[in-house]
C-alpha positions in Angstrom: 0.0 0.0 0.1 1.9 3.0 -1.2 -0.6 5.5 0.5 -0.2 4.2 4.1 2.0 5.2 6.8 3.6 3.0 9.6 3.3 5.5 12.6 0.5 5.8 15.0 -1.4 9.1 15.9 1.2 10.2 18.3 4.0 9.7 15.4 5.5 6.8 17.2 5.9 3.3 15.7 2.8 1.0 15.4 3.0 -1.2 18.2 2.6 -5.0 18.4 -0.3 -5.4 20.7 0.8 -8.7 22.2 4.4 -7.6 23.1 4.0 -3.6 23.3 7.1 -3.1 21.2 7.4 -1.6 17.7 5.8 -3.9 15.3 7.3 -5.2 12.0 5.5 -5.3 8.5 4.6 -8.8 9.3 2.6 -7.3 12.3 0.8 -4.3 10.8 0.8 -5.1 7.1 0.7 -2.1 4.9 0.1 0.3 8.0 -2.6 2.9 8.4 -4.2 4.1 5.3 -3.9 7.8 4.5 -7.2 8.6 2.7 -6.0 11.9 1.4 -3.0 10.3 -0.4 -5.3 7.4 -1.5 -7.4 9.8 -3.5 -4.3 11.0 -5.4 -1.6 8.2 -5.3 0.6 9.6 -8.0 1.9 6.0 -8.9 0.0 2.8 -9.3 0.9 -0.9 -9.6 -1.1 -2.3 -12.6 -3.0 -5.2 -11.4 -6.2 -6.8 -12.6 -8.7 -9.4 -11.6 -6.9 -12.2 -13.5 -3.6 -11.4 -11.6 -5.4 -12.0 -8.3 -6.9 -15.3 -9.7 -3.6 -16.5 -10.9 -2.0 -15.6 -7.5 -4.7 -17.6 -5.7 -4.3 -20.5 -8.1 -0.5 -20.5 -7.5 -1.2 -21.3 -3.6 -2.1 -24.7 -4.5 -5.7 -24.5 -3.3 -8.3 -27.1 -4.5 -10.5 -26.1 -7.4 -13.4 -25.7 -4.9 -11.3 -23.3 -2.7 -10.3 -21.1 -5.7 -14.1 -21.0 -6.6 -15.0 -20.0 -3.1 -12.3 -17.3 -2.8 -12.7 -15.7 -6.3 -16.5 -16.2 -6.2 -16.4 -17.5 -9.7 -17.8 -20.7 -10.9 -15.8 -20.5 -14.1 -12.3 -19.3 -13.8 -9.1 -19.8 -15.7 -5.6 -20.1 -14.2 -3.6 -18.6 -17.1 -0.2 -18.8 -15.1 1.1 -19.7 -11.7 2.4 -16.6 -10.1 3.3 -15.9 -6.6 5.0 -12.6 -7.5 1.9 -10.5 -8.0 2.5 -7.0 -9.2 1.9 -5.3 -5.9 3.7 -2.6 -4.0 5.3 -4.8 -1.4 7.0 -8.2 -1.3 8.5 -10.5 1.2 11.6 -12.6 0.7 11.9 -16.0 2.1 15.2 -17.6 1.2 15.5 -21.3 2.0 18.8 -23.1 2.6 19.3 -23.8 -1.2 18.1 -20.4 -2.5 20.4 -17.3 -2.0 18.6 -14.6 -4.1 15.3 -13.6 -5.5 14.3 -11.2 -8.2 11.0 -9.0 -8.3 9.6 -7.2 -11.2 6.9 -4.4 -11.1 5.0 -2.6 -13.7 3.9 0.9 -12.6 1.7 3.7 -14.1 1.8 7.5 -13.6 -1.6 8.7 -12.7 -0.6 12.3 -12.2 -1.3 14.9 -15.1 2.4 15.8 -15.3 5.8 14.0 -15.9 7.4 12.8 -12.7 10.5 11.0 -11.2 10.6 8.5 -8.4 13.9 7.7 -6.6 14.3 4.2 -5.0 14.9 4.1 -1.2 16.1 0.8 0.1 15.8 -0.4 3.7 17.9 -3.7 3.8 18.4 -5.8 6.8 22.0 -6.7 8.0 23.2 -9.4 5.8 21.2 -8.6 2.8 22.3 -6.9 -0.5 19.4 -5.2 -2.3 19.6 -3.6 -5.7 17.0 -1.7 -7.4 17.1 -1.0 -11.2 16.7 1.6 -12.4 17.4 3.8 -9.3 15.2 6.5 -10.8 11.8 6.0 -12.5 11.0 8.7 -15.0 7.4 8.9 -16.2 5.9 11.0 -18.8 2.3 12.5 -18.2 -0.8 10.6 -17.0 -1.1 7.0 -18.1 2.6 6.3 -18.9 3.5 2.8 -18.2 7.0 2.5 -19.8 8.8 2.2 -16.6 9.6 -1.2 -15.0 11.4 -1.7 -11.7 13.4 -4.8 -10.8 14.6 -5.5 -7.2 17.1 -8.3 -6.6 17.8 -9.4 -3.1 20.9 -11.5 -2.3 21.6 -12.9 1.2 24.5 -13.6 3.2 22.3 -14.3 6.5 18.7 -15.0 6.7 16.9 -11.7 7.4 14.0 -9.8 6.0 14.2 -6.7 3.9 12.0 -4.2 1.7 12.2 -1.4 -0.6 9.8 1.3 -2.0 9.9 4.3 -4.2 9.4 7.8 -3.0 8.5 10.7 -5.2 
């Protein structure tokens, strides 16, 4: 969620209710929605109904479960895709996997050209690269920009990155 924030109404971190300490993205998800920013997000991640269906299909649910989740009697799984074109991602690197790459397609919804610069927050032991470092968009509707994030680990940790404009 690109229009959310991760601080509470006192400008402190969102707390884990069970421990009382600062939460992590696994505790609070996208954060608190900022309705003013949601009305004018500036940048969107292109995602359609079929993308969600393909994501659900890739979770190895039964046909009946997919029908219930999608609320469709007839659906088609066009591809198995756990890397949904979404603003966030989570990296799980098992013993035999040391890197993962994510690709995102973004669209400018502002009436004017704009640039976004990558801001990476990597955990200790992680090496994160984002290409390109700067996304340059033409006016509203421009979707020529694609961002690729590659994560390589030296220790098991979690990481994330996002774009700020």
